[in-house]
N, C-alpha and C positions, 0 to 999 in steps of 0.2 A: 470361732468362739463357741464354747459349749453352752447348751441351753441353761445349765445350772448357773453359769456365770452371768447370763443375761438376767437372771432372776434376782441377782444381788443388788442391793440399793446402791445408788450412786452417791458420790461426794461424802462418803463416810457416814451415811445415815444409819443410826442404830435401830435394830429391830426390837429392842427392849422398850417396854412401856415406861415413859417418864411419869413420875408421881405428880408433877406439876402440869402435865399436859391437859389440854382442853379438847374434849371429843364432842362433835356435833351429835345431837340427838340424846345425849346423856346429861349435858350441863344445862343448868337453869340460869339464865341471865336476867337480872332485874333491871328495870328502868324506873327511875323516879322522875316523873314529869309526864305531861300529856300534850305538849305543844307539837308543832309541825316536825321538828327534828326528832322528837321522841317517837312519833308515829312512823316516820320513815325508817328510823333505826330499828323499831320493832319488826317492820316488814322485812328489812334486809336480814336480820338475825333469824327470823323464821324461814326465809328462803334458803339460808345457809345451814339449816338443820338444827338450830338451837331451840330450846324451850324458853319461852319468854313470859315473864310475869311483870305486870305494870302496876306500880303503886300510884294511886291517885287520891286526892282529897274527896273527889266526887266520882266514884267509880261508875255509878249508874248513868251519869251524864256523859262519861267519856268512853263507855264501852262500844258505842256505835262508830267511833272514829278509828278503831283498831281492828286488825284482822280477827276473824272468828276464832282462830286457834290460839290467840294471845289471851293469857289469863289477866284480866283487868280487875283489880281488887283494891282494897284500902292499902295505904302506905304501911301500916303496922303489919298487916297480913303478908304483904309482899316481902318485907324485910325478913320475915321468918322463913321464907321459902328459898332464898338464894344467898350466895356468898359473894357474888360480883355484881355491882350495881353501876349503871350509867346514870350519873346525876345530870339530867337534862333540864336544869333550872337556871334562871338568871342569878347572878351573884347576890343580888339584894334579897333573894328568897331562900338562901341557904339556911337562914336562922329558923325557918319553919320546920326543919328536920331535927332541930336540937332536942325535941321531945323523944326522939328515937335514938338517942346517942348510945344507950346501952345495947339496943338491938343491932346497931351498926358496928359495934366494937369487934375488931379483928377482921372485918370484911374489907374487900377492895372497892374503893369508890373511884370511878373513872369520871373525871371532870371534863365536860365537853363544851364548856361555856367560852364566850369571848367578851372582851370589853367593848365599850362604845367608842373609845378613843385610844390612840396609841399612848402607852405609859400613863394611863388614867390614874392608876394607884401605884404606890411604891412597891407593893407586893402583887403577885399574880393572883388570879381567882383560885387557882389550885392550891397555892400556899395559904390563902385565906380559909379555904375549905379544910385544909389539914389542921389549921389552928383551931377550928371549931370542933373537929373530931380527932383529937390526938390519939385515940385508941384504934382508929381505922387507918388503913393504908390507902393513900391518895395517889392516883396516877393521872397524869395529863395526857389526853389523846382525843383524836377524832374532831378537834375543833376546826381543822383546816378543810374538813370534808363538809360539803353543803348537803342540805336535805334532798336536793335534786339528785346529787350523786348517789346518795343512799337509796333513793327510790328507784332509780333507773339502773343501778349497778355501776361498778367501777369502770366499765367500758365506755360510759358516756360522761365520765368526769375524771377528776384527779385521782390517781391510784395510790398516791403516797400519803401515809398516815404518820404524823410525827408524834412520838411517845416519849414521855419523861417521867421519872419517879425515883424515889430513894431506895426502893426495895426491889431487888433483882427478881425474886419469885413472882411478885405482883406484876411487874412489867412483862415477864415471860408469858403470863396468862393472857394479858391484854394483847400482846403481840400475836399469840396463836389465834385469838379471836379475830383479829384483823386479817390474818392470812386466810382463815376459814371463810371470811366474808368476801375474799377476792382482792383485798387491798395489799399494798406493799408497806409494811411497817418500817419505821426508821427510828432507832433508839437515839434520842438526843441527850441522854445523860440523866443527871439528877433533877429533882423537882424544881430547882431554881431556874432551869432552862425554860420553864413554862412562861416566864416573863417575855422571852423573845418569841416563843411559839404563839402566844396570844396576840402579838403585834403583827404577825404575818398576814392574817386575813384582813387587817385594817389598812394595810398600805395600798395606795392607789398607783398601780403600774410603776413599781420602784425601778425596774430595769429600763423603762421607756422614758423616764423623766429627762435625762440628759440628751438622748437623741431627738426627742420632740422639741425641747427648748432650742437645741442647736439648729434644727430645721426651721423653726419659727424665726429665729434671729437672722438666718441666711435669707429667708423669704422676705422679711421686712427690708433688709439691706438692699437686695437686688430689685425689689419692687420700687423702693424710693429712688434708686439710681435710674431705673428705666422711666419712672415718672418725670424726673428732671430732664432727661434727654428727649423723650418722645412726646411729652405733653407740655411741660413748662417752657422748654426752649422755643417751640414754634409759636406759643402764645405770646412770649415776651418779644421775640425778634420779628415775627411776621404777622402777629395779631390773628393767628389761626386757632380756631377752637378744635382741639383734639381730645377733649375730655371724654368723649364717647369710648375711647380706648381703655378706660379704667377697669370696667368689669371683666372683659374677656381678653383683649389683645395684650394688655400689660401683664395680666396673670399668666397667659400662655408663654410669654417671653421669659418670665421669671422662673416658672416651674422647672424647665430643663437646666437652668443654671444651678438651682438648688440641688436637683437630683445628681448632676454631674459632679459638683463639689463634694457632696456627701458620699458619693461612691468612692472618690479618691481618699476621703477620710477613713474609709474602711480599711484601706491597705497602707496608709501612712504610718500607723503605729507599728506595723510589722517591719517596715523599713527602719524606723527609729530603734526598735528592739534589736534588729540585726546589727546596726551600727554600735549600739550599746555593748553587745556581746563581743564584737570585733575589737572595740576599744579596750575593754578590760580583759579580753582573752579567756573568758570563762562563761559558762551558762549558769553558774551557781550563785552569782551575785544578783540580789533582788533588784527588780526594776523599781523606778520611782513610783510613788503611789498613784500619781496622775496618769502615768503610762500604763500601769497595771489596770486601772479602772477603764481606761480607753480601750485596752485590748479585750476586756470582758464585755464591752458594749458594742463591739463591731457588728455582731449579728443584727442588733436592733437598728443601728445606723444604716446598715444595708437595706433593711426592710423599709425604713422611712424613705430612703433614696428611691427604692422601687415604687413606693406610693406616689411620690412626686413625678416620677417618669410616666406612670400610668395616667395620672391626671393630665400631664402634658399631651399624651397621645389622644385622650378624649377631647381636650380643648381644641387640639389641632383639627380633629374631625368635625368639630362644630363651627369652625371659622367660616366656611362657605354659607352657613345658614343665617348669618347675620344680615340684617337689612343694610347696614353700612357697606358691607362687602358687595352687595348687589348694586348699590348706587355707584360704587367705585368702578365696577365692571361696565356699567352703562356709560359713565363719564369717559372711561378710557376708550370704549367703542366709538362714542361720538367724536372724540378727539381724533381717532384714527380715520374716521370717515371724512371729517372736516379737513384733515391734512392730505386727503386723497391717497391714503396708504393702504394697499391691498393686502399685504402680508406683514404681520408683526412678529413672525417667527425669528427667534434668536437662538441659534444652535448651542452656543455656550451656556446660556441660561437654562435651556432644556436639559442638557446633560447634568448641569450642576444640581438642579432640583431632583432629577431622577436618582442620582447617586446619594443625595442628601436624604431622601425618603427611604432608600434601600438600606443604608447603614443605620438609620434610626429604627427601622423595623427589626433588623438583626440585633441591635442593642437591647431592645425591649424583649426579644425572645430569649436572649441569654440571661437577662436580669430575671425573667420569669422563672427560668430553670433554677437560678440561685435562690430565689424566694421559696420555691416549692421544696427544695432540699433542705431549707432551714426549718421546715416543719418537723417536729420530733417523730411523727409517724413515718415520714419518708426517710429522714436521716438515719433512723435506727435500722432501716432495711439495707443500708449501704455499709460496706466495710470501710476501714479508716482510709485506705488508699483511694477508694472511689470518692469518698466524701472530700478528702483533701484536694483531689484533682478538680472536682466541680467548684469548690469554694475558692481555691487559689488560682489554678490555671485558667479556668473559665472566667473567674472574677477579673483577672488582668486582661483577658480577652475582651470582656465587656467594657473595661476602661479604655482599651485601645480603640475598639469600634466606636465608642462614644466620642473619643477624641477626634477620630476621622470625621464623624458626623458633624461635630462643631466646626472643624476646619473647613469642611465643604460649605457649611452655612456662611462662614466668614468670607471665604474665597478671596477677592481682592479688596474687600471693604476696609481692611486694616491699613491699606495704603491710600485710601480716599480721604482727603482732608475734610470733606463735607460730613464725614461720619463723626468727627470730633466736635460734638456740640458742647458749648461752654468749656471747650478744651478737655472734655472728658472722653476717654477712649470708648469704643463700642463695648457693650456688656460682655460679649463672648470672649474678648481678650482678657478680662478679669477672671472669668470662669476657667480659662485655660491654664492659668498660672500654676495652681496647686496640682492638678492632674499631671501636667507636664513634669513638674518636679518629682512626683511619685514615680512616673514611668522612667525618667532618666536615672533616678536613684536605683530603681530595680535593675536596669540595664547595667549600671555600674557594679552592683553586687553580684551580677551573673558572670563577671570576669573570672576566669579560672583561678587566678591567684586568691581572690577574695571568697569565691564560692567554695573552694576546697577547704580553706581555712575555717569558714563558717560551719561547714559540714562536720569538720573534726571537732570543733567546739561543742556543737550540739550532740555529738556522740560521747562527750565526757572529757575531751582533751582540755587542758588548762595551760596557759602560757607560762606560769611560774612554777609549775609542778611537773615532775617526770614520773612515769609509771614504769616500775621494774617488772618485767614479765618473767615468770618462772618457767624454764624450759625443762622438758622431760629429759631424764638421763640419757636415753637412747638417742633423742634428737640432739642433745649436746655432743655426744660422741660423733654423730654424723656431721654436725657443724664443724667440729675440730678437724675431722678428716678432710673435709672440703677445703677448710682454711689452709691446712698444711699442703694440700695438693696445689692450690693456687699459689702458695708461696714458692714452691719448687719450680713451678712453671714460670 
């Protein structure tokens, strides 16, 4: 490649100067407000090469809070010096700017405010600001960026800036400012989109709500089930006090059940989606809303499963530290001496425990790899094939290893009548149901007849439609010649 070709801009960038472009070092950006966000915004703009003028009601008092290179002056003086202003005020203070309505006429006002509650007003703060200043151009933006992200740079915070407005030229200017500051602007459309943009910072873990509630419900169910079998049953039938198991032992028995079931819930919607596509013979039919939401929450369900699995490992390591465990060892040793038994070694139990711990460690290791690759910084470094291999192939490997781990734990207990307390089966048998259904369904879908059909569907084939391929004229002549030759033969 020639050196002159290397000098050409990529992706069709024009070398001509855009009349609406924003250049660092030449453009003066105004800020109306002197709060924490305004100070962080001024610092970031100055670091990005812009000139900054800050309008304050009390400039002498506020000048010490801003960098020395920032021009801190009165609001009236600041309005006369810039054409683009960040309105860093709360919604209830917008009216204090009405005295400068004529000075702000024709200028761009970037509203960075947020509400105190979701859908607090029928209109957004940006729309309210636009109603107060009809001769100005209002753009919504930077409200999803915290003062911390502005102060420390986009590398330490969210890099995405949501922008909306009714004027394309004004949005283009704000978008160029965001890019110059190192952020990634995202055009959300007209100013009416500000209602949704202002709700985003107020939502409390929206993607985590369903997985956390699901994990909590499963934990309560398995904990109560274990309480009935391990604490209530011996107290009712034998008058034995086993309530000391409530803080540690019952929790440790419950945690792996929740982690195991939630891991299977990560891959169950994929099975259901595959069956759905096989049934209708197309990938263009929309999934049910509940299934679509389930598919979108698989990552968070998997992370919650990993959390419960790690807690189970920690609790298991702490079991020997309990005073009750020491007493049980002493009692068992005394019983062995009293029975004149020299060797308590049971080969079968030794091997069972060794295999049980080994597969548990392997399962935790694979789950750790899945959790690490779920992080955006790690996942972005992988290509699609690598990411799919880890999340799908290794995910099923983790489910298989976990199943072996549970089966070794159960061993022969499922056939022991003493384990059915109050006629309730052991807890691990309940935890095995859903994962075994998922694994058997996956094996069924891997059959060549179903796997090939599913692959064709996901490549665009439809059961009730046929695609007519256009063959090149030369290829058609070759095809006709071969066909006539075969006919003669």
